[in-house]
HTML snippet that shows the backbone in 3Dmol.js (N, CA, C, O; Angstrom):
<script src="https://3Dmol.org/build/3Dmol-min.js"></script>
<div id="view" style="width:600px;height:400px;position:relative"></div>
<script>
const pdb = `
ATOM      1  N   MET A   1     175.794  43.297  70.417  1.00  0.00           N
ATOM      2  CA  MET A   1     176.688  44.079  69.169  1.00  0.00           C
ATOM      3  C   MET A   1     176.927  43.560  68.063  1.00  0.00           C
ATOM      4  O   MET A   1     176.877  44.269  67.058  1.00  0.00           O
ATOM      5  N   ARG A   2     177.178  42.489  67.991  1.00  0.00           N
ATOM      6  CA  ARG A   2     178.113  41.518  67.329  1.00  0.00           C
ATOM      7  C   ARG A   2     177.373  40.836  66.153  1.00  0.00           C
ATOM      8  O   ARG A   2     177.878  40.473  65.091  1.00  0.00           O
ATOM      9  N   SER A   3     175.396  40.672  66.747  1.00  0.00           N
ATOM     10  CA  SER A   3     174.612  40.452  66.497  1.00  0.00           C
ATOM     11  C   SER A   3     174.356  41.219  65.425  1.00  0.00           C
ATOM     12  O   SER A   3     174.354  40.922  64.230  1.00  0.00           O
ATOM     13  N   ARG A   4     174.100  42.428  66.074  1.00  0.00           N
ATOM     14  CA  ARG A   4     173.647  43.834  65.149  1.00  0.00           C
ATOM     15  C   ARG A   4     174.405  43.962  63.550  1.00  0.00           C
ATOM     16  O   ARG A   4     173.964  43.934  62.401  1.00  0.00           O
ATOM     17  N   TYR A   5     176.292  44.176  64.389  1.00  0.00           N
ATOM     18  CA  TYR A   5     176.783  43.953  63.068  1.00  0.00           C
ATOM     19  C   TYR A   5     176.837  42.791  62.051  1.00  0.00           C
ATOM     20  O   TYR A   5     177.508  42.843  61.021  1.00  0.00           O
ATOM     21  N   SER A   6     176.402  42.188  62.264  1.00  0.00           N
ATOM     22  CA  SER A   6     176.338  40.916  61.101  1.00  0.00           C
ATOM     23  C   SER A   6     174.530  41.475  60.890  1.00  0.00           C
ATOM     24  O   SER A   6     174.132  41.066  59.799  1.00  0.00           O
ATOM     25  N   ALA A   7     173.753  42.034  61.424  1.00  0.00           N
ATOM     26  CA  ALA A   7     172.579  41.879  60.751  1.00  0.00           C
ATOM     27  C   ALA A   7     173.012  43.002  59.397  1.00  0.00           C
ATOM     28  O   ALA A   7     172.706  42.743  58.233  1.00  0.00           O
ATOM     29  N   PHE A   8     173.803  44.323  59.826  1.00  0.00           N
ATOM     30  CA  PHE A   8     174.400  45.448  59.046  1.00  0.00           C
ATOM     31  C   PHE A   8     174.583  45.187  58.074  1.00  0.00           C
ATOM     32  O   PHE A   8     174.041  45.747  57.122  1.00  0.00           O
ATOM     33  N   ALA A   9     175.651  43.972  57.950  1.00  0.00           N
ATOM     34  CA  ALA A   9     176.537  43.452  57.157  1.00  0.00           C
ATOM     35  C   ALA A   9     175.714  42.483  55.788  1.00  0.00           C
ATOM     36  O   ALA A   9     175.947  42.293  54.594  1.00  0.00           O
ATOM     37  N   LEU A  10     174.676  42.056  56.764  1.00  0.00           N
ATOM     38  CA  LEU A  10     174.009  41.062  55.528  1.00  0.00           C
ATOM     39  C   LEU A  10     172.491  41.831  55.263  1.00  0.00           C
ATOM     40  O   LEU A  10     171.617  40.964  55.299  1.00  0.00           O
ATOM     41  N   GLY A  11     172.079  42.808  55.080  1.00  0.00           N
ATOM     42  CA  GLY A  11     171.448  43.926  54.972  1.00  0.00           C
ATOM     43  C   GLY A  11     169.917  43.128  55.375  1.00  0.00           C
ATOM     44  O   GLY A  11     169.058  42.826  54.546  1.00  0.00           O
ATOM     45  N   LEU A  12     169.828  42.843  57.123  1.00  0.00           N
ATOM     46  CA  LEU A  12     168.447  42.179  57.759  1.00  0.00           C
ATOM     47  C   LEU A  12     168.469  43.270  58.571  1.00  0.00           C
ATOM     48  O   LEU A  12     169.175  43.369  59.574  1.00  0.00           O
ATOM     49  N   GLU A  13     167.443  44.381  58.017  1.00  0.00           N
ATOM     50  CA  GLU A  13     166.800  45.537  58.451  1.00  0.00           C
ATOM     51  C   GLU A  13     165.539  45.262  58.920  1.00  0.00           C
ATOM     52  O   GLU A  13     164.677  46.091  58.628  1.00  0.00           O
ATOM     53  N   ASP A  14     165.219  44.336  59.554  1.00  0.00           N
ATOM     54  CA  ASP A  14     163.927  43.839  59.974  1.00  0.00           C
ATOM     55  C   ASP A  14     164.756  43.276  61.533  1.00  0.00           C
ATOM     56  O   ASP A  14     164.341  43.692  62.614  1.00  0.00           O
ATOM     57  N   TYR A  15     165.934  42.309  61.448  1.00  0.00           N
ATOM     58  CA  TYR A  15     166.278  42.455  62.757  1.00  0.00           C
ATOM     59  C   TYR A  15     166.765  43.429  63.780  1.00  0.00           C
ATOM     60  O   TYR A  15     166.618  43.744  64.960  1.00  0.00           O
ATOM     61  N   VAL A  16     167.829  43.926  62.032  1.00  0.00           N
ATOM     62  CA  VAL A  16     168.235  45.458  63.318  1.00  0.00           C
ATOM     63  C   VAL A  16     167.249  45.760  64.312  1.00  0.00           C
ATOM     64  O   VAL A  16     167.306  45.726  65.542  1.00  0.00           O
ATOM     65  N   LEU A  17     166.160  46.120  63.366  1.00  0.00           N
ATOM     66  CA  LEU A  17     164.788  46.920  64.071  1.00  0.00           C
ATOM     67  C   LEU A  17     164.653  46.480  65.392  1.00  0.00           C
ATOM     68  O   LEU A  17     164.711  46.942  66.532  1.00  0.00           O
ATOM     69  N   SER A  18     164.467  45.497  64.863  1.00  0.00           N
ATOM     70  CA  SER A  18     164.148  44.360  66.034  1.00  0.00           C
ATOM     71  C   SER A  18     165.020  44.376  67.462  1.00  0.00           C
ATOM     72  O   SER A  18     164.425  43.990  68.469  1.00  0.00           O
ATOM     73  N   THR A  19     165.807  44.622  67.529  1.00  0.00           N
ATOM     74  CA  THR A  19     167.056  44.735  68.132  1.00  0.00           C
ATOM     75  C   THR A  19     167.447  46.380  68.854  1.00  0.00           C
ATOM     76  O   THR A  19     168.306  46.807  69.625  1.00  0.00           O
ATOM     77  N   TRP A  20     166.117  47.039  67.999  1.00  0.00           N
ATOM     78  CA  TRP A  20     166.559  48.577  68.693  1.00  0.00           C
ATOM     79  C   TRP A  20     165.487  48.682  69.184  1.00  0.00           C
ATOM     80  O   TRP A  20     164.534  48.165  68.601  1.00  0.00           O
ATOM     81  N   GLU A  21     165.262  49.482  70.588  1.00  0.00           N
ATOM     82  CA  GLU A  21     164.251  49.684  72.217  1.00  0.00           C
ATOM     83  C   GLU A  21     163.146  49.916  71.071  1.00  0.00           C
ATOM     84  O   GLU A  21     163.315  50.134  69.871  1.00  0.00           O
ATOM     85  N   PRO A  22     161.757  49.778  71.949  1.00  0.00           N
ATOM     86  CA  PRO A  22     160.834  50.261  71.180  1.00  0.00           C
ATOM     87  C   PRO A  22     160.939  52.111  70.946  1.00  0.00           C
ATOM     88  O   PRO A  22     160.742  52.750  69.913  1.00  0.00           O
ATOM     89  N   ARG A  23     161.305  52.584  72.264  1.00  0.00           N
ATOM     90  CA  ARG A  23     161.626  54.040  72.451  1.00  0.00           C
ATOM     91  C   ARG A  23     162.312  54.783  71.126  1.00  0.00           C
ATOM     92  O   ARG A  23     162.014  55.628  70.282  1.00  0.00           O
ATOM     93  N   TYR A  24     163.287  54.027  71.447  1.00  0.00           N
ATOM     94  CA  TYR A  24     164.409  55.189  70.232  1.00  0.00           C
ATOM     95  C   TYR A  24     164.462  54.365  68.517  1.00  0.00           C
ATOM     96  O   TYR A  24     165.136  54.705  67.544  1.00  0.00           O
ATOM     97  N   ARG A  25     163.415  53.129  68.663  1.00  0.00           N
ATOM     98  CA  ARG A  25     163.708  52.450  67.219  1.00  0.00           C
ATOM     99  C   ARG A  25     163.512  53.501  66.199  1.00  0.00           C
ATOM    100  O   ARG A  25     162.298  53.699  66.249  1.00  0.00           O
ATOM    101  N   PRO A  26     164.176  54.562  64.990  1.00  0.00           N
ATOM    102  CA  PRO A  26     163.471  54.479  64.040  1.00  0.00           C
ATOM    103  C   PRO A  26     162.660  53.431  62.897  1.00  0.00           C
ATOM    104  O   PRO A  26     162.516  52.223  62.705  1.00  0.00           O
ATOM    105  N   GLU A  27     162.271  54.644  62.330  1.00  0.00           N
ATOM    106  CA  GLU A  27     161.201  53.542  60.997  1.00  0.00           C
ATOM    107  C   GLU A  27     161.832  52.839  60.186  1.00  0.00           C
ATOM    108  O   GLU A  27     161.457  51.689  59.957  1.00  0.00           O
ATOM    109  N   GLY A  28     162.861  53.347  59.612  1.00  0.00           N
ATOM    110  CA  GLY A  28     163.843  52.537  59.014  1.00  0.00           C
ATOM    111  C   GLY A  28     165.303  52.391  59.619  1.00  0.00           C
ATOM    112  O   GLY A  28     165.838  53.208  60.368  1.00  0.00           O
ATOM    113  N   ALA A  29     165.789  51.336  59.210  1.00  0.00           N
ATOM    114  CA  ALA A  29     167.123  51.258  59.477  1.00  0.00           C
ATOM    115  C   ALA A  29     168.294  52.001  58.656  1.00  0.00           C
ATOM    116  O   ALA A  29     169.361  52.182  59.244  1.00  0.00           O
ATOM    117  N   GLU A  30     168.153  52.422  57.378  1.00  0.00           N
ATOM    118  CA  GLU A  30     168.609  53.085  56.382  1.00  0.00           C
ATOM    119  C   GLU A  30     169.844  52.263  56.098  1.00  0.00           C
ATOM    120  O   GLU A  30     170.867  52.930  55.942  1.00  0.00           O
ATOM    121  N   ILE A  31     169.932  51.265  56.022  1.00  0.00           N
ATOM    122  CA  ILE A  31     170.637  49.881  55.731  1.00  0.00           C
ATOM    123  C   ILE A  31     171.056  50.011  54.153  1.00  0.00           C
ATOM    124  O   ILE A  31     170.271  49.515  53.344  1.00  0.00           O
ATOM    125  N   ASP A  32     172.457  50.760  53.575  1.00  0.00           N
ATOM    126  CA  ASP A  32     173.078  51.138  52.721  1.00  0.00           C
ATOM    127  C   ASP A  32     173.536  49.913  51.678  1.00  0.00           C
ATOM    128  O   ASP A  32     174.721  49.581  51.716  1.00  0.00           O
ATOM    129  N   PRO A  33     172.543  49.155  50.644  1.00  0.00           N
ATOM    130  CA  PRO A  33     173.293  48.276  50.105  1.00  0.00           C
ATOM    131  C   PRO A  33     174.969  48.353  49.284  1.00  0.00           C
ATOM    132  O   PRO A  33     175.691  47.389  49.028  1.00  0.00           O
ATOM    133  N   GLU A  34     175.200  49.588  49.051  1.00  0.00           N
ATOM    134  CA  GLU A  34     176.192  50.033  48.964  1.00  0.00           C
ATOM    135  C   GLU A  34     177.833  49.438  49.773  1.00  0.00           C
ATOM    136  O   GLU A  34     178.870  49.017  49.258  1.00  0.00           O
ATOM    137  N   ILE A  35     177.447  49.647  51.178  1.00  0.00           N
ATOM    138  CA  ILE A  35     178.457  49.536  51.507  1.00  0.00           C
ATOM    139  C   ILE A  35     178.878  47.879  52.424  1.00  0.00           C
ATOM    140  O   ILE A  35     178.105  47.171  53.069  1.00  0.00           O
ATOM    141  N   GLN A  36     180.391  47.672  52.153  1.00  0.00           N
ATOM    142  CA  GLN A  36     180.549  46.421  52.251  1.00  0.00           C
ATOM    143  C   GLN A  36     181.351  46.278  53.836  1.00  0.00           C
ATOM    144  O   GLN A  36     182.581  46.300  53.891  1.00  0.00           O
ATOM    145  N   TRP A  37     180.252  46.090  55.448  1.00  0.00           N
ATOM    146  CA  TRP A  37     180.877  46.147  56.152  1.00  0.00           C
ATOM    147  C   TRP A  37     182.351  44.837  55.821  1.00  0.00           C
ATOM    148  O   TRP A  37     182.145  43.709  55.372  1.00  0.00           O
ATOM    149  N   ARG A  38     183.623  45.348  56.157  1.00  0.00           N
ATOM    150  CA  ARG A  38     184.153  44.606  56.635  1.00  0.00           C
ATOM    151  C   ARG A  38     185.105  43.704  57.377  1.00  0.00           C
ATOM    152  O   ARG A  38     185.894  42.821  57.040  1.00  0.00           O
ATOM    153  N   ARG A  39     184.722  44.275  58.554  1.00  0.00           N
ATOM    154  CA  ARG A  39     185.862  44.273  60.716  1.00  0.00           C
ATOM    155  C   ARG A  39     184.932  44.694  61.378  1.00  0.00           C
ATOM    156  O   ARG A  39     184.301  45.722  61.134  1.00  0.00           O
ATOM    157  N   LEU A  40     184.789  44.094  62.103  1.00  0.00           N
ATOM    158  CA  LEU A  40     184.251  44.668  63.537  1.00  0.00           C
ATOM    159  C   LEU A  40     185.671  44.664  64.753  1.00  0.00           C
ATOM    160  O   LEU A  40     186.473  43.731  64.718  1.00  0.00           O
ATOM    161  N   VAL A  41     185.835  45.875  65.832  1.00  0.00           N
ATOM    162  CA  VAL A  41     186.523  45.761  66.575  1.00  0.00           C
ATOM    163  C   VAL A  41     186.186  46.427  67.265  1.00  0.00           C
ATOM    164  O   VAL A  41     186.061  47.647  67.160  1.00  0.00           O
ATOM    165  N   ILE A  42     185.799  45.218  68.788  1.00  0.00           N
ATOM    166  CA  ILE A  42     184.602  45.598  70.599  1.00  0.00           C
ATOM    167  C   ILE A  42     186.478  46.296  70.919  1.00  0.00           C
ATOM    168  O   ILE A  42     187.461  45.555  70.931  1.00  0.00           O
ATOM    169  N   LEU A  43     186.538  47.949  71.160  1.00  0.00           N
ATOM    170  CA  LEU A  43     187.542  48.216  72.301  1.00  0.00           C
ATOM    171  C   LEU A  43     187.003  48.364  73.756  1.00  0.00           C
ATOM    172  O   LEU A  43     187.712  48.478  74.756  1.00  0.00           O
ATOM    173  N   ASP A  44     185.630  48.345  73.721  1.00  0.00           N
ATOM    174  CA  ASP A  44     185.787  48.911  75.544  1.00  0.00           C
ATOM    175  C   ASP A  44     184.072  47.950  75.568  1.00  0.00           C
ATOM    176  O   ASP A  44     183.387  47.863  74.549  1.00  0.00           O
ATOM    177  N   THR A  45     183.734  47.446  76.661  1.00  0.00           N
ATOM    178  CA  THR A  45     182.768  47.539  77.033  1.00  0.00           C
ATOM    179  C   THR A  45     182.051  47.694  78.518  1.00  0.00           C
ATOM    180  O   THR A  45     182.604  46.925  79.304  1.00  0.00           O
ATOM    181  N   GLU A  46     181.253  48.266  78.985  1.00  0.00           N
ATOM    182  CA  GLU A  46     180.643  48.527  80.015  1.00  0.00           C
ATOM    183  C   GLU A  46     179.647  47.893  80.461  1.00  0.00           C
ATOM    184  O   GLU A  46     178.741  47.981  79.633  1.00  0.00           O
ATOM    185  N   ASP A  47     179.250  47.113  81.614  1.00  0.00           N
ATOM    186  CA  ASP A  47     178.223  46.050  82.019  1.00  0.00           C
ATOM    187  C   ASP A  47     177.809  46.669  83.577  1.00  0.00           C
ATOM    188  O   ASP A  47     178.474  46.490  84.597  1.00  0.00           O
ATOM    189  N   PHE A  48     176.746  47.313  83.488  1.00  0.00           N
ATOM    190  CA  PHE A  48     175.681  47.888  84.334  1.00  0.00           C
ATOM    191  C   PHE A  48     174.704  47.155  84.841  1.00  0.00           C
ATOM    192  O   PHE A  48     173.830  47.687  85.526  1.00  0.00           O
ATOM    193  N   GLY A  49     174.709  45.861  84.583  1.00  0.00           N
ATOM    194  CA  GLY A  49     173.166  45.074  84.835  1.00  0.00           C
ATOM    195  C   GLY A  49     172.750  44.996  84.002  1.00  0.00           C
ATOM    196  O   GLY A  49     173.219  44.336  83.075  1.00  0.00           O
ATOM    197  N   ASP A  50     171.509  45.740  83.952  1.00  0.00           N
ATOM    198  CA  ASP A  50     169.890  45.317  82.941  1.00  0.00           C
ATOM    199  C   ASP A  50     170.749  46.987  82.230  1.00  0.00           C
ATOM    200  O   ASP A  50     169.744  47.681  82.078  1.00  0.00           O
ATOM    201  N   THR A  51     172.052  47.947  81.736  1.00  0.00           N
ATOM    202  CA  THR A  51     172.111  48.756  81.066  1.00  0.00           C
ATOM    203  C   THR A  51     173.877  48.703  80.512  1.00  0.00           C
ATOM    204  O   THR A  51     174.835  48.708  81.284  1.00  0.00           O
ATOM    205  N   ALA A  52     173.929  48.671  79.512  1.00  0.00           N
ATOM    206  CA  ALA A  52     175.559  48.398  79.250  1.00  0.00           C
ATOM    207  C   ALA A  52     175.615  49.652  78.117  1.00  0.00           C
ATOM    208  O   ALA A  52     174.833  50.392  77.520  1.00  0.00           O
ATOM    209  N   THR A  53     177.731  49.276  78.272  1.00  0.00           N
ATOM    210  CA  THR A  53     177.297  50.305  76.966  1.00  0.00           C
ATOM    211  C   THR A  53     179.211  49.296  75.794  1.00  0.00           C
ATOM    212  O   THR A  53     180.280  48.833  76.192  1.00  0.00           O
ATOM    213  N   VAL A  54     178.644  49.443  74.570  1.00  0.00           N
ATOM    214  CA  VAL A  54     179.744  48.505  73.880  1.00  0.00           C
ATOM    215  C   VAL A  54     180.465  49.630  73.028  1.00  0.00           C
ATOM    216  O   VAL A  54     179.816  49.869  72.010  1.00  0.00           O
ATOM    217  N   GLU A  55     181.896  50.576  73.174  1.00  0.00           N
ATOM    218  CA  GLU A  55     182.700  50.874  72.509  1.00  0.00           C
ATOM    219  C   GLU A  55     183.007  50.041  71.215  1.00  0.00           C
ATOM    220  O   GLU A  55     183.155  48.823  71.324  1.00  0.00           O
ATOM    221  N   PHE A  56     183.120  50.723  69.860  1.00  0.00           N
ATOM    222  CA  PHE A  56     183.268  50.112  68.708  1.00  0.00           C
ATOM    223  C   PHE A  56     183.840  50.717  67.266  1.00  0.00           C
ATOM    224  O   PHE A  56     183.533  51.846  66.884  1.00  0.00           O
ATOM    225  N   ARG A  57     184.623  49.916  66.590  1.00  0.00           N
ATOM    226  CA  ARG A  57     185.309  50.549  65.494  1.00  0.00           C
ATOM    227  C   ARG A  57     184.499  49.181  64.064  1.00  0.00           C
ATOM    228  O   ARG A  57     184.446  47.956  64.171  1.00  0.00           O
ATOM    229  N   ALA A  58     184.202  49.717  63.353  1.00  0.00           N
ATOM    230  CA  ALA A  58     183.176  49.300  61.661  1.00  0.00           C
ATOM    231  C   ALA A  58     183.300  49.559  61.133  1.00  0.00           C
ATOM    232  O   ALA A  58     182.693  50.423  60.501  1.00  0.00           O
ATOM    233  N   HIS A  59     184.837  48.654  60.798  1.00  0.00           N
ATOM    234  CA  HIS A  59     185.319  49.127  59.599  1.00  0.00           C
ATOM    235  C   HIS A  59     184.711  48.977  57.771  1.00  0.00           C
ATOM    236  O   HIS A  59     184.459  47.787  57.586  1.00  0.00           O
ATOM    237  N   TRP A  60     184.544  49.477  56.991  1.00  0.00           N
ATOM    238  CA  TRP A  60     183.597  49.640  55.859  1.00  0.00           C
ATOM    239  C   TRP A  60     184.560  49.889  54.848  1.00  0.00           C
ATOM    240  O   TRP A  60     185.728  50.249  54.992  1.00  0.00           O
ATOM    241  N   ARG A  61     183.701  49.572  53.439  1.00  0.00           N
ATOM    242  CA  ARG A  61     184.125  50.159  52.134  1.00  0.00           C
ATOM    243  C   ARG A  61     183.199  50.114  51.243  1.00  0.00           C
ATOM    244  O   ARG A  61     182.201  49.625  51.773  1.00  0.00           O
ATOM    245  N   ASN A  62     183.008  50.373  50.154  1.00  0.00           N
ATOM    246  CA  ASN A  62     182.540  50.615  48.994  1.00  0.00           C
ATOM    247  C   ASN A  62     182.952  51.013  47.753  1.00  0.00           C
ATOM    248  O   ASN A  62     184.014  51.532  48.098  1.00  0.00           O
ATOM    249  N   LYS A  63     182.906  51.181  46.404  1.00  0.00           N
ATOM    250  CA  LYS A  63     183.172  51.434  45.370  1.00  0.00           C
ATOM    251  C   LYS A  63     184.505  52.046  45.718  1.00  0.00           C
ATOM    252  O   LYS A  63     185.605  51.525  45.907  1.00  0.00           O
ATOM    253  N   MET A  64     184.111  53.256  45.748  1.00  0.00           N
ATOM    254  CA  MET A  64     185.726  53.943  46.209  1.00  0.00           C
ATOM    255  C   MET A  64     186.410  54.432  47.271  1.00  0.00           C
ATOM    256  O   MET A  64     187.339  55.240  47.284  1.00  0.00           O
ATOM    257  N   GLU A  65     185.763  53.759  48.331  1.00  0.00           N
ATOM    258  CA  GLU A  65     186.349  54.684  49.681  1.00  0.00           C
ATOM    259  C   GLU A  65     186.187  53.603  50.675  1.00  0.00           C
ATOM    260  O   GLU A  65     185.525  52.568  50.599  1.00  0.00           O
ATOM    261  N   ARG A  66     187.100  54.170  51.838  1.00  0.00           N
ATOM    262  CA  ARG A  66     187.187  53.283  52.757  1.00  0.00           C
ATOM    263  C   ARG A  66     186.550  54.122  53.672  1.00  0.00           C
ATOM    264  O   ARG A  66     185.948  55.121  53.280  1.00  0.00           O
ATOM    265  N   GLY A  67     186.643  53.722  55.225  1.00  0.00           N
ATOM    266  CA  GLY A  67     186.265  54.170  56.155  1.00  0.00           C
ATOM    267  C   GLY A  67     185.745  53.409  57.761  1.00  0.00           C
ATOM    268  O   GLY A  67     185.268  52.311  58.044  1.00  0.00           O
ATOM    269  N   ILE A  68     185.927  53.995  58.148  1.00  0.00           N
ATOM    270  CA  ILE A  68     185.732  53.174  59.933  1.00  0.00           C
ATOM    271  C   ILE A  68     184.883  54.351  60.745  1.00  0.00           C
ATOM    272  O   ILE A  68     185.063  55.561  60.875  1.00  0.00           O
ATOM    273  N   MET A  69     183.852  53.405  61.239  1.00  0.00           N
ATOM    274  CA  MET A  69     182.613  53.995  62.282  1.00  0.00           C
ATOM    275  C   MET A  69     182.712  53.416  63.525  1.00  0.00           C
ATOM    276  O   MET A  69     182.770  52.281  63.998  1.00  0.00           O
ATOM    277  N   HIS A  70     182.713  55.011  64.057  1.00  0.00           N
ATOM    278  CA  HIS A  70     183.397  54.331  65.790  1.00  0.00           C
ATOM    279  C   HIS A  70     182.251  55.401  66.749  1.00  0.00           C
ATOM    280  O   HIS A  70     182.043  56.614  66.765  1.00  0.00           O
ATOM    281  N   GLU A  71     181.626  54.097  67.564  1.00  0.00           N
ATOM    282  CA  GLU A  71     180.773  54.585  68.285  1.00  0.00           C
ATOM    283  C   GLU A  71     180.727  54.249  69.763  1.00  0.00           C
ATOM    284  O   GLU A  71     181.840  53.728  69.832  1.00  0.00           O
ATOM    285  N   ARG A  72     180.188  54.162  71.141  1.00  0.00           N
ATOM    286  CA  ARG A  72     179.653  54.482  71.817  1.00  0.00           C
ATOM    287  C   ARG A  72     178.373  54.025  71.942  1.00  0.00           C
ATOM    288  O   ARG A  72     177.605  54.980  71.826  1.00  0.00           O
ATOM    289  N   SER A  73     177.740  52.901  72.144  1.00  0.00           N
ATOM    290  CA  SER A  73     176.322  52.170  72.015  1.00  0.00           C
ATOM    291  C   SER A  73     175.976  51.935  72.795  1.00  0.00           C
ATOM    292  O   SER A  73     176.618  50.999  73.272  1.00  0.00           O
ATOM    293  N   SER A  74     174.965  52.326  73.558  1.00  0.00           N
ATOM    294  CA  SER A  74     174.053  52.136  74.881  1.00  0.00           C
ATOM    295  C   SER A  74     172.405  51.156  74.700  1.00  0.00           C
ATOM    296  O   SER A  74     171.261  51.333  74.279  1.00  0.00           O
ATOM    297  N   PHE A  75     173.262  50.072  75.344  1.00  0.00           N
ATOM    298  CA  PHE A  75     171.949  49.041  75.738  1.00  0.00           C
ATOM    299  C   PHE A  75     171.359  48.860  77.112  1.00  0.00           C
ATOM    300  O   PHE A  75     171.723  49.252  78.221  1.00  0.00           O
ATOM    301  N   VAL A  76     170.281  48.108  76.676  1.00  0.00           N
ATOM    302  CA  VAL A  76     169.173  47.927  77.847  1.00  0.00           C
ATOM    303  C   VAL A  76     169.039  46.524  77.380  1.00  0.00           C
ATOM    304  O   VAL A  76     169.223  45.928  76.319  1.00  0.00           O
ATOM    305  N   ARG A  77     168.480  46.100  79.093  1.00  0.00           N
ATOM    306  CA  ARG A  77     168.282  44.680  79.129  1.00  0.00           C
ATOM    307  C   ARG A  77     166.821  44.460  79.282  1.00  0.00           C
ATOM    308  O   ARG A  77     166.432  45.110  80.252  1.00  0.00           O
ATOM    309  N   GLU A  78     165.805  43.768  78.681  1.00  0.00           N
ATOM    310  CA  GLU A  78     164.298  43.893  79.194  1.00  0.00           C
ATOM    311  C   GLU A  78     163.879  42.604  78.622  1.00  0.00           C
ATOM    312  O   GLU A  78     163.886  42.215  77.454  1.00  0.00           O
ATOM    313  N   ASP A  79     163.371  41.815  80.126  1.00  0.00           N
ATOM    314  CA  ASP A  79     163.087  40.075  79.882  1.00  0.00           C
ATOM    315  C   ASP A  79     164.395  39.121  78.709  1.00  0.00           C
ATOM    316  O   ASP A  79     164.243  38.343  77.767  1.00  0.00           O
ATOM    317  N   GLY A  80     165.280  39.542  79.211  1.00  0.00           N
ATOM    318  CA  GLY A  80     166.284  38.693  79.487  1.00  0.00           C
ATOM    319  C   GLY A  80     167.146  38.675  77.884  1.00  0.00           C
ATOM    320  O   GLY A  80     167.852  37.792  77.397  1.00  0.00           O
ATOM    321  N   ARG A  81     166.687  40.244  77.256  1.00  0.00           N
ATOM    322  CA  ARG A  81     166.903  40.668  75.590  1.00  0.00           C
ATOM    323  C   ARG A  81     167.769  41.996  75.740  1.00  0.00           C
ATOM    324  O   ARG A  81     167.604  42.908  76.550  1.00  0.00           O
ATOM    325  N   TRP A  82     168.671  41.873  74.811  1.00  0.00           N
ATOM    326  CA  TRP A  82     169.506  42.936  74.722  1.00  0.00           C
ATOM    327  C   TRP A  82     168.571  44.090  73.672  1.00  0.00           C
ATOM    328  O   TRP A  82     167.692  43.648  72.931  1.00  0.00           O
ATOM    329  N   PHE A  83     168.837  45.317  73.719  1.00  0.00           N
ATOM    330  CA  PHE A  83     167.878  46.377  73.108  1.00  0.00           C
ATOM    331  C   PHE A  83     168.910  47.053  72.827  1.00  0.00           C
ATOM    332  O   PHE A  83     169.453  47.312  73.901  1.00  0.00           O
ATOM    333  N   TYR A  84     169.734  47.672  71.624  1.00  0.00           N
ATOM    334  CA  TYR A  84     170.190  49.447  71.430  1.00  0.00           C
ATOM    335  C   TYR A  84     169.447  49.944  71.795  1.00  0.00           C
ATOM    336  O   TYR A  84     168.296  49.533  71.655  1.00  0.00           O
ATOM    337  N   THR A  85     169.813  51.380  72.618  1.00  0.00           N
ATOM    338  CA  THR A  85     169.146  52.371  72.787  1.00  0.00           C
ATOM    339  C   THR A  85     169.248  53.666  71.627  1.00  0.00           C
ATOM    340  O   THR A  85     168.553  53.975  70.660  1.00  0.00           O
ATOM    341  N   ILE A  86     170.502  54.254  72.262  1.00  0.00           N
ATOM    342  CA  ILE A  86     171.412  55.280  71.199  1.00  0.00           C
ATOM    343  C   ILE A  86     172.614  54.910  71.350  1.00  0.00           C
ATOM    344  O   ILE A  86     173.077  54.082  72.135  1.00  0.00           O
ATOM    345  N   GLY A  87     173.590  56.139  69.849  1.00  0.00           N
ATOM    346  CA  GLY A  87     174.640  55.743  69.743  1.00  0.00           C
ATOM    347  C   GLY A  87     175.566  56.739  70.031  1.00  0.00           C
ATOM    348  O   GLY A  87     174.804  57.654  70.346  1.00  0.00           O
ATOM    349  N   VAL A  88     176.558  57.131  70.125  1.00  0.00           N
ATOM    350  CA  VAL A  88     177.429  58.701  69.966  1.00  0.00           C
ATOM    351  C   VAL A  88     179.022  58.006  69.512  1.00  0.00           C
ATOM    352  O   VAL A  88     179.885  57.202  69.863  1.00  0.00           O
ATOM    353  N   GLN A  89     178.552  59.233  68.216  1.00  0.00           N
ATOM    354  CA  GLN A  89     180.209  58.810  67.157  1.00  0.00           C
ATOM    355  C   GLN A  89     180.978  59.597  67.887  1.00  0.00           C
ATOM    356  O   GLN A  89     180.691  60.676  68.406  1.00  0.00           O
ATOM    357  N   LEU A  90     182.138  58.905  67.906  1.00  0.00           N
ATOM    358  CA  LEU A  90     183.455  59.174  68.223  1.00  0.00           C
ATOM    359  C   LEU A  90     184.453  59.395  67.671  1.00  0.00           C
ATOM    360  O   LEU A  90     185.483  59.597  68.314  1.00  0.00           O
TER     361      LEU A  90
END
`;
const viewer = $3Dmol.createViewer("view");
viewer.addModel(pdb, "pdb");
viewer.setStyle({}, {cartoon: {color: "spectrum"}});
viewer.zoomTo();
viewer.render();
</script>
């Protein structure tokens, strides 16, 4: 989760897409260069062996606004690597 957040903050679309589970991966990550990601707060994690969930708040701002993205993300481990599957906005 932290590496994906950092990749979004740095605009590293290739990394974001490479950490998305292929069955769920979109064609593009739609990273908005106007958004500055300011802080990540992990609220909760649940590990079930080869699946896990992470609830987080990612604080952002652009020129005129500030906001918080609150999500519960699901991950799956394949060949020792974690991949993002889906997220639910809270």
